[in-house]
C-alpha positions in Angstrom: -30.5 -61.7 85.1 -30.5 -62.1 81.3 -33.4 -63.6 79.5 -32.8 -67.1 78.2 -32.2 -67.7 74.5 -33.8 -70.8 73.2 -31.7 -72.8 70.7 -33.0 -75.3 68.2 -31.9 -77.1 65.1 -33.5 -76.5 61.8 -33.0 -78.3 58.4 -30.4 -75.6 57.6 -28.5 -74.7 60.7 -28.9 -74.0 64.4 -30.8 -70.9 65.2 -31.3 -68.9 68.3 -34.6 -67.6 69.6 -36.5 -65.7 71.2 -37.3 -65.0 67.5 -36.7 -65.4 63.9 -38.0 -62.6 61.7 -38.6 -61.7 58.1 -35.7 -60.5 56.3 -30.4 -60.9 58.4 -30.5 -60.0 61.9 -33.5 -60.3 64.2 -34.5 -57.5 66.5 -36.9 -57.1 69.3 -37.6 -53.4 69.9 -38.2 -53.2 73.6 -40.4 -50.8 75.5 -39.4 -49.2 78.7 -40.9 -50.6 81.9 -39.4 -48.6 84.7 -35.9 -49.6 83.6 -33.5 -48.3 80.9 -34.6 -49.2 77.4 -33.5 -52.7 76.4 -33.1 -54.4 73.1 -32.4 -57.9 72.0 -30.3 -58.4 68.9 -29.9 -61.9 67.6 -27.9 -62.1 64.4 -28.0 -65.0 61.9 -24.5 -66.2 62.9 -25.8 -66.6 66.5 -22.9 -64.5 68.0 -24.8 -61.7 69.7 -27.5 -61.7 72.3 -28.2 -58.8 74.6 -31.1 -59.2 76.9 -32.7 -56.9 79.5 -34.8 -57.9 82.4 -38.4 -56.7 83.2 -39.4 -55.2 79.9 -42.1 -55.7 77.3 -41.1 -56.5 73.7 -43.2 -54.3 71.4 -42.3 -55.8 68.1 -40.9 -59.0 66.7 -39.4 -58.7 63.2 -36.2 -59.5 61.3 -34.1 -58.7 58.4 -32.3 -60.8 55.8 -33.0 -64.0 57.6 -33.5 -67.2 55.6 -37.1 -67.9 55.1 -39.1 -69.5 57.8 -41.1 -72.7 57.1 -43.9 -74.4 59.0 -41.7 -76.3 61.5 -40.0 -73.0 62.5 -43.4 -71.6 63.6 -43.7 -74.2 66.3 -40.5 -73.1 67.8 -41.5 -69.5 67.6 -44.8 -70.3 69.4 -43.1 -72.4 72.1 -40.5 -69.6 72.7 -43.0 -66.8 73.0 -45.3 -68.9 75.3 -42.4 -69.7 77.5 -41.3 -66.1 77.6 -44.9 -65.1 78.4 -45.2 -67.6 81.2 -42.0 -66.4 82.8 -43.6 -62.9 83.0 -40.5 -61.3 81.6 -41.5 -60.7 78.0 -44.8 -59.7 76.5 -44.8 -59.7 72.7 -47.4 -57.3 71.3 -46.5 -57.4 67.6 -45.5 -60.2 65.3 -44.3 -59.5 61.8 -43.4 -62.4 59.5 -43.4 -60.9 56.0 -42.5 -62.8 52.9 -41.6 -66.1 54.4 -42.6 -69.6 53.3 -45.3 -70.3 55.9 -48.1 -72.5 54.8 -51.3 -73.8 56.5 -49.5 -75.9 59.1 -47.4 -73.0 60.2 -50.4 -70.6 60.3 -52.3 -73.1 62.4 -49.4 -73.2 64.9 -49.2 -69.4 65.0 -52.9 -69.2 65.7 -52.2 -70.6 69.1 -50.7 -67.3 70.1 -54.1 -65.5 69.7 -56.4 -68.1 71.1 -58.6 -67.0 74.0 -59.5 -63.5 75.1 -55.9 -62.2 75.4 -53.8 -64.9 73.8 -50.3 -64.2 74.8 -50.7 -60.4 74.4 -50.3 -60.1 70.6 -52.1 -57.1 69.2 -50.6 -57.1 65.7 -50.2 -60.2 63.5 -48.6 -59.5 60.1 -48.3 -62.5 57.8 -48.1 -60.7 54.5 -46.6 -62.5 51.6 -46.5 -66.1 52.7 -48.2 -69.2 51.3 -51.1 -69.6 53.6 -54.2 -71.2 52.2 -57.8 -71.6 53.3 -57.0 -74.1 56.1 -54.4 -71.8 57.7 -56.7 -68.8 57.4 -59.6 -70.7 58.9 -57.4 -71.6 61.9 -56.4 -68.0 62.5 -60.1 -66.8 62.1 -61.3 -69.5 64.5 -58.8 -68.2 67.1 -59.8 -64.6 66.4 -63.4 -65.3 67.2 -62.7 -65.4 70.9 -59.8 -63.0 70.9 -60.3 -59.6 72.5 -56.9 -58.0 72.0 -55.7 -58.4 68.4 -56.2 -55.0 66.6 -54.5 -55.6 63.3 -54.4 -58.7 61.0 -52.6 -58.6 57.8 -53.0 -61.6 55.4 -52.3 -59.9 52.1 -50.5 -61.8 49.3 -51.6 -65.2 50.7 -53.7 -67.6 48.6 -56.5 -68.0 51.2 -59.1 -68.4 48.4 -62.8 -68.5 48.5 -63.1 -70.6 51.7 -60.6 -68.4 53.5 -62.6 -65.3 52.4 -65.8 -66.8 54.0 -63.9 -67.6 57.1 -62.8 -64.0 57.3 -66.4 -62.7 56.9 -67.6 -65.1 59.6 -64.8 -64.0 62.0 -65.5 -60.3 61.4 -69.1 -60.8 62.5 -68.1 -62.2 65.9 -64.7 -60.7 66.8 -64.8 -57.7 69.2 -61.3 -56.2 68.8 -60.1 -56.0 65.2 -59.6 -52.5 63.9 -57.3 -53.0 60.8 -57.7 -55.8 58.3 -55.6 -56.4 55.1 -56.8 -59.2 52.8 -55.6 -57.8 49.5 -54.3 -60.2 46.7 -55.7 -63.2 48.6 -57.4 -64.9 45.6 -60.8 -63.8 46.9 -63.9 -64.0 44.8 -66.7 -61.6 44.1 -68.9 -63.6 46.5 -66.2 -63.1 49.2 -66.3 -59.3 48.7 -70.1 -59.3 49.0 -69.9 -61.3 52.2 -67.3 -59.1 53.7 -69.0 -55.8 52.7 -72.3 -57.2 54.1 -70.7 -57.7 57.5 -69.0 -54.3 57.3 -72.4 -52.6 57.2 -72.9 -53.3 60.9 -69.2 -53.5 62.0 -68.4 -50.7 64.5 -64.7 -51.5 65.1 -62.8 -51.8 61.8 -61.2 -48.5 60.8 -58.9 -49.6 58.0 -59.8 -52.2 55.3 -57.6 -53.3 52.4 -59.3 -55.5 50.0 -57.5 -55.1 46.6 -56.8 -57.2 43.5 -59.8 -59.4 43.9 -59.6 -62.3 41.5 -62.1 -64.5 39.6 -64.8 -61.8 39.5 -66.8 -61.4 36.3 -69.1 -58.4 37.0 -66.6 -55.7 37.8 -68.9 -53.0 38.9 -70.6 -55.3 41.4 -67.6 -54.8 43.6 -68.2 -51.0 43.6 -71.9 -51.4 44.1 -71.6 -53.5 47.2 -68.7 -51.5 48.6 -70.5 -48.2 48.3 -73.6 -49.7 49.7 -71.6 -50.7 52.7 -70.3 -47.1 53.1 -73.9 -45.9 53.3 -74.4 -47.8 56.5 -70.9 -47.9 58.0 -69.9 -45.0 60.2 -66.6 -46.3 61.5 -64.4 -47.0 58.5 -61.7 -44.3 58.1 -59.5 -45.8 55.4 -60.3 -48.0 52.4 -57.8 -49.6 49.9 -59.8 -50.8 46.9 -56.9 -50.9 44.4 -56.9 -53.1 41.3 -60.5 -54.2 41.5 -61.7 -53.2 38.0 -63.4 -50.0 39.1 -64.4 -47.9 36.1 -66.2 -44.6 35.6 -69.5 -46.0 36.9 -67.8 -47.2 40.0 -66.1 -43.9 40.6 -69.4 -42.1 40.2 -70.9 -44.4 42.9 -68.1 -43.7 45.3 -68.4 -39.9 44.7 -72.2 -39.9 45.2 -72.0 -42.1 48.4 -69.2 -40.0 49.9 -71.1 -36.8 49.2 -74.6 -37.8 50.4 -74.3 -40.9 52.6 -70.9 -41.1 54.4 -69.0 -38.5 56.3 -66.4 -40.7 58.1 -64.1 -42.1 55.3 -60.9 -40.1 55.2 -58.5 -42.1 53.0 -59.6 -43.7 49.7 -57.2 -45.6 47.4 -58.5 -46.6 43.9 -55.1 -47.1 42.3 -54.7 -49.4 39.3 -58.3 -49.4 38.3 -60.0 -48.3 35.0 -61.2 -44.8 36.0 -61.3 -42.4 33.0 -62.2 -38.8 32.4 -65.9 -39.2 33.5 -65.0 -40.9 36.8 -62.2 -38.4 37.4 -64.6 -35.5 36.9 -67.0 -37.0 39.3 -64.4 -37.4 42.0 -63.0 -33.9 41.4 -66.5 -32.5 41.7 -66.8 -34.3 45.1 -63.8 -32.4 46.3 -65.3 -29.1 45.2 -68.8 -29.6 46.6 -68.2 -31.5 49.8 -65.6 -33.9 51.0 -64.1 -35.2 54.2 -61.3 -37.0 52.3 -57.8 -36.3 53.5 -56.1 -38.5 50.9 -57.1 -39.8 47.5 -55.0 -42.2 45.5 -55.8 -42.6 41.8 -52.4 -43.7 40.5 -52.3 -45.9 37.4 -55.7 -45.1 36.1 -56.4 -43.2 32.8 -57.9 -39.8 33.8 -56.0 -38.0 30.9 -55.8 -34.2 30.5 -59.5 -33.5 30.9 -59.6 -35.3 34.2 -56.5 -33.4 35.3 -58.2 -30.1 34.5 -61.1 -31.1 36.7 -58.7 -31.8 39.6 -56.9 -28.5 38.9 -60.2 -26.7 39.6 -60.8 -28.9 42.7 -57.4 -28.1 44.1 -58.1 -24.4 43.8 -61.0 -24.6 46.1 -60.7 -27.7 48.3 -59.5 -27.1 51.9 -59.5 -30.7 53.3 -57.4 -32.8 51.0 -53.8 -33.4 52.2 -52.5 -36.0 49.7 -53.3 -36.5 46.0 -51.7 -39.3 43.9 -52.2 -39.0 40.1 -49.1 -41.0 39.1 -49.1 -42.7 35.6 -52.5 -41.3 34.4 -51.6 -40.4 30.8 -51.4 -36.7 31.7 -49.6 -34.5 29.2 -48.4 -30.9 29.4 -51.8 -29.2 29.4 -53.3 -31.4 32.1 -50.2 -31.0 34.3 -50.4 -27.2 33.8 -54.0 -27.3 35.1 -52.8 -29.1 38.2 -50.1 -26.5 38.7 -52.5 -23.6 38.4 -54.8 -25.2 40.9 -51.9 -25.6 43.3 -51.2 -21.8 43.1 -54.5 -21.3 45.0 -54.1 -24.3 47.4 -52.5 -24.0 50.8 -53.6 -27.2 52.4 -52.3 -30.1 50.2 -49.0 -31.4 51.7 -48.3 -34.3 49.2 -48.6 -34.4 45.4 -47.5 -37.3 43.2 -47.4 -36.9 39.5 -44.4 -39.0 38.3 -45.1 -41.2 35.3 -46.9 -38.5 33.3 -45.5 -36.6 30.3 -44.2 -33.2 31.6 -43.5 -30.6 28.9 -41.9 -27.2 28.9 -44.9 -25.3 30.2 -45.7 -27.7 33.1 -42.1 -27.8 34.1 -41.9 -24.1 34.1 -45.1 -23.8 36.3 -44.0 -26.5 38.8 -40.5 -25.1 39.1 -41.9 -21.8 40.1 -44.1 -23.6 42.7 -41.2 -25.6 44.0 -39.2 -22.4 44.6 -42.2 -20.6 46.3 -45.4 -22.1 47.6 -44.2 -25.7 47.8 -41.2 -24.7 49.8 -43.2 -22.4 52.1 -46.0 -24.9 52.8 -43.8 -27.9 52.9 -45.4 -29.8 50.0 -43.8 -33.1 49.2 -43.6 -34.1 45.6 -42.3 -37.2 43.7 -40.8 -35.3 40.8 -38.1 -32.6 40.5 -38.3 -30.0 37.7 -35.1 -28.2 36.8 -33.6 -26.2 34.0 -30.4 -26.8 32.0 -29.3 -24.3 29.3 -32.8 -22.7 29.1 -34.4 -26.2 28.7 -36.7 -27.6 31.3 -36.4 -31.2 32.5 -38.0 -33.3 35.2 -36.6 -36.2 37.2 -38.1 -38.6 39.7 -37.6 -37.5 43.3 -37.0 -40.3 45.7 -38.6 -40.3 49.1 
């Protein structure tokens, strides 16, 4: 027997559910449950619906669909609850990226995660909507008693100062959350301090994204409180701290903390900050002396050639790093040559990003030789492509 499709009228046109997603047709990627794999496809013109019986829906997402508004969220909630009650569908992931959902819609969606198990949702992704402090507070209140949601993504929503405090309070109580993204959420310095204070004792969250914090005046305070958190936290594996005004002093703090106080962080992103030569040299020295880092993202800083030379030396000896991003760092030919020379001794790095710097003839020559030898042999992925035409070297961006 096919699953029912709930129809409703919106301000635009009739839509069919079980779901409306984020971008044309909507798809539910179904998991196998003792039956052939099943999928539900619901197109925006409402002409196709294929339903299977007795399977769990693992993801709810959409493509090229007109933007959802608050009233749509109520229909989504009703449909998922009905499907859950029928014991035919269990939705474990909801992704509603880049819609027009505000506080009212977020409050409605919070009903899906109320109680220890909610309706079974483990991932709630609301990136790029228009959710403010009230909607964030509703989600956080529901999360306090939830024991199943593992990932919450609220990035690019203006939750503001009150929303930031609601997040910190929720993190202190919740017993399931492992991945939190609250970047570009109009958070204040006080919010960061509150969140990092909670993170000192948090033993669950493995991935934290808290980038582009606004309305802060003492830039390095963010680095100070974050590195202080890392001294006590032994659970966090990945930290995204992009665009937070981190300068050389902040980079030195991160380097010292990761060398002497923390051995669990594996992925660190400091893209779009203000790290210069001194900070770059400190981070490079960390990679030489001692580091558990697997990936380091310093894109869009200003480490210049001297910083690149330090990383060249680090690459020649480091055996743990797998990914290094130095895009758009004001590197010129000599600095890029230093990176290439370091890569001649490295057999563990699998991803290197250098696009946005000023390649010259010498660096193109060195990297072309690497592309044709070690990079090919070790499977190193790069975002640039050196080549020669009539005895002149050029470099082009290499798309992923």
